[in-house]
Backbone as numpy.savetxt, mean C-alpha at the origin, in Angstrom:
# Nx Ny Nz CAx CAy CAz Cx Cy Cz
-25.08 -7.42 0.98 -25.30 -5.92 1.72 -24.36 -5.84 2.90
-23.99 -6.87 3.55 -23.11 -6.78 4.65 -21.60 -6.10 4.43
-21.30 -6.45 3.09 -19.92 -5.93 2.66 -20.09 -4.42 2.42
-21.02 -4.05 1.82 -21.47 -2.50 1.65 -21.15 -1.64 2.96
-22.04 -2.39 3.86 -22.05 -1.73 5.25 -20.69 -1.63 5.83
-19.97 -2.82 5.79 -18.58 -2.83 6.29 -17.76 -1.81 5.71
-17.95 -1.74 4.30 -16.94 -0.91 3.49 -17.13 0.66 3.87
-18.58 0.85 4.08 -19.08 2.30 4.35 -18.56 2.65 5.87
-18.75 1.75 6.75 -18.14 2.01 8.11 -16.65 2.17 8.12
-15.87 1.52 7.29 -14.51 1.44 7.26 -14.17 2.75 6.69
-14.76 3.17 5.55 -14.42 4.49 5.03 -14.74 5.54 6.02
-15.83 5.51 6.66 -16.07 6.63 7.52 -15.29 6.89 8.62
-14.93 5.61 9.07 -13.88 5.61 10.22 -12.61 6.32 9.98
-12.11 6.06 8.57 -10.93 6.61 8.10 -11.03 8.04 8.00
-12.26 8.34 7.35 -12.42 9.76 7.14 -12.50 10.56 8.49
-13.15 10.15 9.41 -13.27 10.83 10.83 -11.87 10.82 11.38
-10.99 9.75 11.24 -9.60 9.72 11.81 -8.82 10.84 11.16
-8.95 10.94 10.00 -8.11 11.61 9.14 -8.54 13.23 9.03
-9.72 13.41 9.13 -10.30 14.74 9.09 -10.25 15.55 10.38
-10.45 14.77 11.44 -10.56 15.52 12.85 -11.78 16.28 13.14
-12.74 16.40 12.17 -13.88 17.04 12.43 -15.03 16.25 13.13
-15.45 16.57 14.26 -16.42 15.52 15.00 -17.44 16.57 15.40
-17.40 17.86 15.33 -18.52 18.56 16.07 -19.15 19.61 14.85
-18.64 19.49 13.71 -19.28 20.36 12.63 -20.31 19.60 11.68
-21.56 19.82 11.81 -22.54 19.10 11.03 -22.45 18.99 9.80
-22.05 20.32 9.04 -21.65 20.18 7.55 -20.82 19.51 7.24
-19.60 19.45 7.83 -18.55 18.66 7.40 -18.77 16.98 7.62
-19.43 16.78 8.75 -19.95 15.38 8.99 -20.83 14.98 7.72
-21.75 15.93 7.41 -22.61 15.50 6.28 -21.98 15.24 5.05
-20.90 16.20 4.79 -20.04 15.86 3.44 -19.38 14.56 3.66
-18.84 14.05 4.92 -18.10 12.90 5.11 -19.09 11.72 4.91
-20.22 11.80 5.24 -21.28 11.04 5.01 -21.48 10.64 3.49
-21.74 11.77 2.91 -21.97 11.60 1.47 -20.86 11.20 0.68
-19.73 11.72 1.16 -18.29 11.07 0.41 -18.31 9.81 0.64
-18.51 9.14 1.64 -18.43 7.78 1.91 -19.47 6.85 1.15
-20.65 7.47 1.10 -21.80 6.77 0.47 -21.54 6.69 -0.97
-20.96 7.89 -1.56 -20.62 7.82 -3.06 -19.48 6.90 -3.41
-18.42 6.85 -2.55 -17.28 5.91 -2.64 -17.90 4.44 -2.78
-18.81 4.10 -1.91 -19.34 2.77 -1.75 -20.26 2.44 -3.19
-20.91 3.61 -3.49 -21.78 3.49 -4.59 -20.90 3.08 -5.91
-19.82 3.89 -6.04 -18.91 3.85 -7.10 -18.25 2.38 -7.18
-17.91 1.96 -5.88 -17.26 0.58 -5.74 -18.38 -0.44 -6.15
-19.37 -0.32 -5.81 -20.71 -1.15 -6.27 -20.93 -1.27 -7.68
-21.05 -0.08 -8.39 -21.20 0.19 -9.63 -20.17 -0.45 -10.64
-18.84 -0.35 -9.96 -17.63 -0.73 -10.79 -17.41 -2.16 -10.56
-18.23 -2.74 -9.90 -17.98 -4.14 -9.41 -16.86 -4.48 -8.88
-16.08 -3.76 -8.02 -14.83 -3.92 -7.46 -14.83 -4.48 -5.87
-16.16 -4.50 -5.49 -16.37 -5.03 -4.00 -16.53 -6.50 -4.08
-15.41 -7.00 -3.72 -15.47 -8.57 -3.65 -15.37 -9.07 -2.04
-16.28 -9.92 -1.92 -16.38 -10.46 -0.51 -15.07 -11.00 0.03
-14.23 -11.53 -0.72 -12.99 -12.08 -0.16 -12.01 -10.81 0.27
-12.20 -9.60 -0.28 -11.34 -8.48 -0.02 -12.01 -7.54 0.89
-12.64 -7.73 1.69 -13.41 -6.62 2.53 -12.35 -5.98 3.17
-12.63 -4.71 3.41 -11.35 -3.81 4.01 -11.13 -4.07 5.52
-12.15 -4.55 6.30 -11.89 -5.13 7.56 -10.99 -6.24 7.65
-10.77 -7.02 6.64 -10.03 -8.24 6.73 -8.59 -7.99 6.96
-7.98 -6.71 6.45 -6.75 -6.49 6.76 -6.66 -5.17 7.64
-7.69 -4.46 7.62 -7.82 -3.12 8.38 -7.74 -3.32 9.73
-8.24 -4.45 10.40 -8.44 -4.45 11.93 -7.36 -5.47 12.63
-6.51 -5.98 11.70 -5.60 -6.89 12.16 -4.56 -6.19 12.97
-4.15 -6.69 13.94 -2.85 -6.14 14.77 -1.71 -6.09 14.10
-1.29 -7.00 13.22 -0.04 -7.12 12.34 0.19 -5.78 11.76
-0.82 -5.13 11.26 -0.73 -4.23 10.29 0.05 -2.76 11.02
-0.33 -2.81 12.34 0.35 -1.75 13.26 1.83 -2.10 13.46
2.42 -3.31 13.18 3.75 -3.58 13.18 4.40 -3.32 11.70
3.57 -3.58 10.82 4.02 -3.27 9.37 4.37 -1.88 8.99
3.22 -1.04 9.37 3.45 0.32 9.11 4.75 1.12 9.52
4.95 0.85 10.89 6.24 1.53 11.35 7.47 0.90 10.70
7.46 -0.36 10.30 8.68 -0.97 9.66 8.75 -0.31 8.18
7.65 -0.22 7.78 7.65 0.25 6.34 8.07 1.88 6.36
7.57 2.64 7.43 8.20 3.96 7.61 9.57 4.00 7.84
10.19 3.09 8.62 11.61 3.10 8.78 12.25 2.88 7.30
11.68 1.91 6.35 12.35 1.59 5.27 12.27 2.85 4.25
11.20 3.44 4.32 10.89 4.81 3.69 11.95 5.82 3.84
12.13 6.11 5.14 13.22 7.05 5.78 14.80 6.64 5.37
15.07 5.24 5.56 16.36 4.79 5.12 16.56 5.03 3.59
15.58 4.70 2.68 15.64 4.81 1.28 15.75 6.31 0.95
14.97 7.21 1.69 15.10 8.66 1.53 16.50 9.14 1.63
17.24 8.60 2.68 18.62 9.19 3.09 19.55 8.52 1.78
19.43 7.28 1.40 20.28 6.67 0.29 19.96 7.53 -0.97
18.69 7.90 -1.23 18.56 8.72 -2.65 19.04 9.99 -2.34
18.93 10.60 -1.15 19.59 11.89 -0.99 21.22 11.84 -1.20
21.71 10.90 -0.49 23.03 10.71 -0.80 23.50 10.56 -2.23
22.61 9.75 -2.95 23.05 9.68 -4.28 22.89 10.98 -5.12
21.90 11.64 -4.86 21.49 12.75 -5.61 22.75 13.97 -5.29
23.25 13.91 -4.01 24.32 14.96 -3.73 25.57 14.74 -4.15
25.92 13.39 -4.36 27.22 12.81 -4.77 27.55 13.41 -6.12
28.67 14.10 -6.32 28.88 14.75 -7.70 29.07 13.76 -8.65
29.33 12.55 -8.33 29.57 11.41 -9.50 28.08 10.75 -9.80
26.99 11.15 -9.04 25.82 10.59 -9.32 25.90 9.05 -9.61
26.16 8.15 -8.49 26.47 6.84 -8.76 25.08 5.95 -8.81
24.31 6.22 -9.92 23.21 5.56 -10.22 23.55 4.37 -11.35
22.68 3.27 -11.06 22.79 2.03 -12.02 21.29 1.79 -12.21
20.55 2.39 -12.99 19.03 2.18 -13.24 18.92 0.69 -13.51
18.00 -0.16 -12.93 17.88 -1.51 -13.18 16.52 -1.84 -13.22
15.99 -2.54 -14.28 14.63 -3.18 -14.19 14.73 -4.55 -13.78
13.80 -4.94 -12.73 13.76 -6.40 -12.54 12.37 -6.99 -12.41
12.44 -8.14 -12.57 10.95 -8.89 -12.48 10.97 -9.54 -11.18
9.86 -9.32 -10.42 9.68 -9.87 -9.03 8.30 -10.65 -8.89
8.47 -12.04 -8.36 7.28 -12.85 -8.34 6.81 -12.75 -6.93
5.56 -12.17 -6.87 5.09 -11.94 -5.29 4.76 -13.25 -4.85
4.63 -13.55 -3.39 4.19 -14.66 -2.70 2.79 -14.50 -2.31
2.23 -13.34 -2.34 1.06 -13.05 -1.77 -0.08 -13.69 -2.51
-1.16 -14.27 -1.74 -2.21 -15.06 -2.34 -3.33 -14.12 -3.12
-3.61 -13.11 -2.24 -4.70 -12.23 -2.72 -4.27 -11.18 -3.43
-5.22 -10.61 -4.22 -5.19 -9.33 -5.15 -4.68 -8.26 -4.02
-5.31 -8.13 -2.92 -5.03 -7.21 -2.01 -3.67 -7.18 -1.24
-3.25 -8.37 -1.21 -1.98 -8.54 -0.64 -0.88 -8.15 -1.60
-1.14 -8.45 -2.89 -0.35 -7.97 -4.03 -0.01 -6.49 -4.28
-1.45 -5.91 -4.10 -1.40 -4.48 -4.13 -0.43 -3.71 -2.98
-0.78 -4.27 -1.90 -0.04 -3.84 -0.72 1.36 -3.83 -0.95
1.86 -4.99 -1.56 3.32 -5.27 -1.80 3.79 -4.31 -2.83
3.02 -4.00 -3.83 3.38 -3.21 -5.08 3.47 -1.90 -4.69
2.38 -1.39 -3.91 2.49 -0.10 -3.41 3.67 0.22 -2.38
3.90 -0.81 -1.49 5.11 -0.59 -0.57 6.30 -0.58 -1.42
6.59 -1.18 -2.47 7.71 -1.01 -3.21 7.76 0.32 -3.80
6.79 0.98 -4.28 6.77 2.26 -4.96 6.87 3.37 -3.80
6.19 3.22 -2.74 6.52 4.11 -1.58 8.10 4.11 -1.17
8.83 3.16 -1.41 10.01 3.14 -0.90 10.89 4.00 -1.95
11.45 5.09 -1.73 12.29 5.95 -2.55 13.50 5.07 -3.33
13.63 5.18 -4.67 14.61 4.58 -5.32 14.05 3.34 -6.10
12.69 2.87 -5.73 12.06 1.84 -6.53 10.73 2.22 -6.90
10.33 1.68 -7.97 8.79 1.92 -8.41 8.38 0.66 -9.09
7.28 0.22 -8.78 6.61 -0.83 -9.42 5.93 -0.43 -10.88
6.39 -0.69 -11.90 5.96 0.00 -13.06 4.86 -1.00 -13.81
4.87 -2.25 -13.51 3.77 -2.91 -14.25 3.43 -4.11 -13.43
2.19 -4.48 -13.42 1.74 -5.78 -12.73 1.04 -6.57 -13.75
1.63 -7.93 -14.14 0.93 -8.64 -14.97 0.83 -9.99 -14.38
0.04 -10.72 -14.35 -0.33 -11.98 -13.90 0.52 -12.22 -12.49
1.45 -12.97 -12.53 2.11 -13.41 -11.24 3.48 -12.63 -11.12
3.79 -11.65 -12.01 4.96 -10.91 -11.67 4.80 -9.47 -11.75
5.62 -8.83 -11.02 5.75 -7.02 -11.06 7.04 -6.89 -11.83
6.99 -5.81 -12.52 8.17 -5.13 -13.06 8.54 -4.03 -12.07
9.75 -3.90 -11.70 10.24 -3.07 -10.63 11.38 -2.31 -11.26
11.35 -0.79 -11.17 12.42 -0.01 -11.63 13.23 0.34 -10.32
14.45 0.15 -10.25 15.31 0.53 -9.24 16.35 1.64 -9.61
16.69 2.51 -8.80 17.61 3.46 -9.01 19.03 3.04 -9.12
19.30 2.05 -8.24 20.61 1.32 -7.90 20.49 -0.14 -8.00
21.67 -0.79 -8.07 21.71 -2.28 -8.02 21.41 -2.53 -6.60
21.84 -1.69 -5.63 21.52 -2.26 -4.29 20.09 -2.16 -4.11
19.37 -1.24 -4.40 17.82 -0.96 -4.20 17.01 -2.35 -4.82
17.65 -2.58 -5.91 17.12 -3.84 -6.79 17.32 -5.00 -5.93
18.56 -5.21 -5.47 18.97 -6.35 -4.65 18.01 -6.43 -3.46
17.61 -5.22 -2.76 16.84 -5.24 -1.51 15.37 -5.78 -1.88
15.04 -5.43 -3.00 13.59 -5.86 -3.45 13.63 -7.44 -3.71
14.71 -7.96 -4.38 14.77 -9.21 -4.74 15.01 -10.17 -3.30
15.77 -9.51 -2.50 15.88 -10.30 -1.19 14.67 -10.69 -0.61
13.61 -9.94 -0.82 12.34 -10.21 -0.52 11.67 -10.00 1.07
12.49 -9.20 1.72 12.00 -8.85 3.24 10.59 -8.39 3.14
10.41 -7.32 2.35 9.11 -6.70 2.42 8.13 -7.51 1.85
8.33 -8.44 0.79 7.33 -9.32 0.46 7.05 -10.40 1.52
8.08 -10.80 2.29 7.77 -11.76 3.36 6.87 -11.05 4.43
7.19 -9.69 4.66 6.26 -9.16 5.74 4.94 -8.93 5.15
4.80 -8.71 3.90 3.27 -8.57 3.44 2.63 -9.68 3.44
3.20 -10.88 3.14 2.57 -12.32 2.90 2.43 -12.73 4.48
3.11 -12.37 5.56 2.90 -12.62 6.85 1.40 -11.80 7.40
1.62 -10.58 6.79 0.50 -9.87 6.91 -0.97 -10.44 6.63
-0.97 -10.87 5.33 -2.19 -11.41 4.70 -2.46 -12.79 5.35
-1.42 -13.49 5.77 -1.69 -14.95 6.26 -2.34 -15.21 7.66
-2.43 -14.10 8.17 -2.92 -14.32 9.56 -4.38 -13.90 9.62
-5.18 -14.25 8.73 -6.47 -13.69 8.69 -7.36 -15.05 9.22
């Protein structure tokens, strides 16, 4: 029961933060109902795992260092992809690579895979067992994923629990 309450509180806090509606009773009621529905669906789908409670990663200070770093990586990749698109020769070299993540938990691997996908020029296409298949627009983007800086940062994020 504790995990359900934690998940609901986490969802409602995120809803309040993102919506910005603090004084409208109708919208607050919709927020409460939406969060309750989400927790109910998570319970019915049996995806609420005690190991992976949202507060485990959600309240850690390290995540506030990871987000700005990820944002900078996204901006740098946006610039790279824009240069490629605007270049008349269109210098792409599409590449598929397999990446073995170093994260221990499913949540850590999901954060890593989504971080790869959020970075323009790379997409995590498939997750199976202990490997990810990643499509990269250029060999340089593939090398950046294989270098593993993002993976190390996500592993560091999850290891501080």
